[in-house]
N, C-alpha and C positions, 0 to 999 in steps of 0.2 A: 817420341828421340830426343826434340829440338831441347826440351824440357831435363832429359836424363841429361845429355853430354854440357848443357849449360849449370846446374849441379855439379855434374863432377869438376867443375872448375873448366871446359873445353871452352875454346871461345867460339859464337856459335852468329849462325844470321838465320832471318828466317824470310822468308822471300821465295821471289820465284826469280831461279838460276835461269830464268829466259828474258827479262826485267831487264829496257833499257838498260837501265840505272847500275846493275846489281853489280858487273865487274865496279866500278867505280866506289861500291860502298863494301869490298871485301877488301881484305888486310891480306893480302897475298906473297907477300914477307916469308919466307922458310918455306912454302908451303910449292912442291914441284910439280903435283900431278893430281890430274881428275879423275876420282874417281863416280864416274853418272849410274850410279841405284836405285833407281825409281820402278812403279812400276806401269809408269808409260817409255815404250818404246825409240815413239820419234821422240819424245822429251827428252833423253837419254841424247842419241844420234844429234837431236838440234846444239845437245851444251858441249857435247865433243867436237862440233862446230866450232861453235864461238870461241872458247877456250884450247883449240887447238892453235891459235895467235900466241898464246899465251905461255903454253907449256909444250910445246912444239905433240904433234900429232905419237909421236913416238910414243907419247907420256900422255899419255887423254886416256882412260880403258871405260870404256859399259858392261854392263851385266850380257848377258848373250842375248839375243830377241827369242818373243815369242814364237815356236812355230806354228804357222796357220794349222790349216785341216791338209792332210795328206802328206806333209813338209812341206810346203812350198812360206817361202819368206817373203814378206810386203815392201820388209825396211832395204833400202837398197845396200850393200854389201861397201863400198864406198863410199859412204857418210859418216861412217860408224868406227866409232877407237876397236882399240883393241879387246877380245870380250876376255876380264875379269874370271878367271875360279878354273874356266874349262868350258864351251859348248852345250855341256849338257845343264850347266845351273846358271839359269836362270832366275830373273828374281821372285816368281811364283813360287820356282823348286827350292830357293832358297829358304824363303817365307815359310814354306810347306812343314818343312824341319824345326824350322824355330819357333813355330806355331804348338811342334810336336816336342819341344822340350828340348829343343838343341839352343848349347850354346857355347859363344866364341871362347875361346884357348887359348892361352899361349903358353904352347911347354916345349923350357929347356932340354935339348934333347943331350946324352951325354953316350960313352964309350957299355953305359950301365942299362939306359935306357932308350935306345935310337929307334930310328925311323920303322924297326922292323918290330918292334917292342911294342910300341904308339898304335900300328895297325892291328895288333893283334887286343891289343884294349880296348880299340872303341870300333874299329872294322870295316869295311867296306861304305857305310851311312855316312863316316870326317868325310869333309870337306876343305882340304887342305883350300888355306884362302895366301899363305905366303911363309915367307921367310927373315929371320931377324939375323944379320950376322951382326960376329963378333963383333965388327965398328959399330953395328948401330945398325945397318942402312938396309931397307926393308927391298927383297926381291917380291915379285908379285905372281902369282898362279896364274898365265894367260893360259888361251883356246892353244893356243902356235907354240908354249915353254912348256913343257912341265919340269918341275926342281927335282935337284936331289939332296936332300937334306942331309946332314951331316952331322957328329955330333961335335957342341960348344955352340947349334944357333937354335932358336928358339921359333918354332915353327906356332904358328896361327891359324887355327884354324875352328871351322863349326863342326862342336860333336856332342855327341847325344851317349850323357852314359851307359855303360858295358846294360844296367837293370833296363835301361825303355829303349830301345831298339826298334827306331820308326813300323814299317808297316811301307812293306814297295810303293813307289807312284804306283801302278796300276791297280793297285789291289786295294788302295785308300783312297781314291774318289767311288766305290762298286757302292 
């Protein structure tokens, strides 16, 4: 992904978020949030701990950790950031959708194509990620905050085209 972002003209950094000098090497001007989105729940939690001094804990997010068997989580909640996109949207779940053909989409909402129309088109498999207000400010869906999209906003989501809806997670693993 690093190469894809770089080729799209986005500033990139290749290295460990936990390395001693990473913070010194990153250009963080204009950056106001951390999104820790890796398959390793402990790395995500450690990144949140490290960067909460820079962005404040309220602006440090991570994907929800995987549940251990029997629903037990070994990662202590007080060490974690805010859970991005909802408790059920772990890194593995997002990756499963992406591998099944889902794409990231920015959908301008209007009176003629509102959030209800979006839901009717993309169904229950769509994962809303955030909303961009007319002012350009991004609000993020979290486990604790469900946003209410309205006309004039742009919905950022992970969607499957209606013709390629995936199987439910419990059936996909069989």
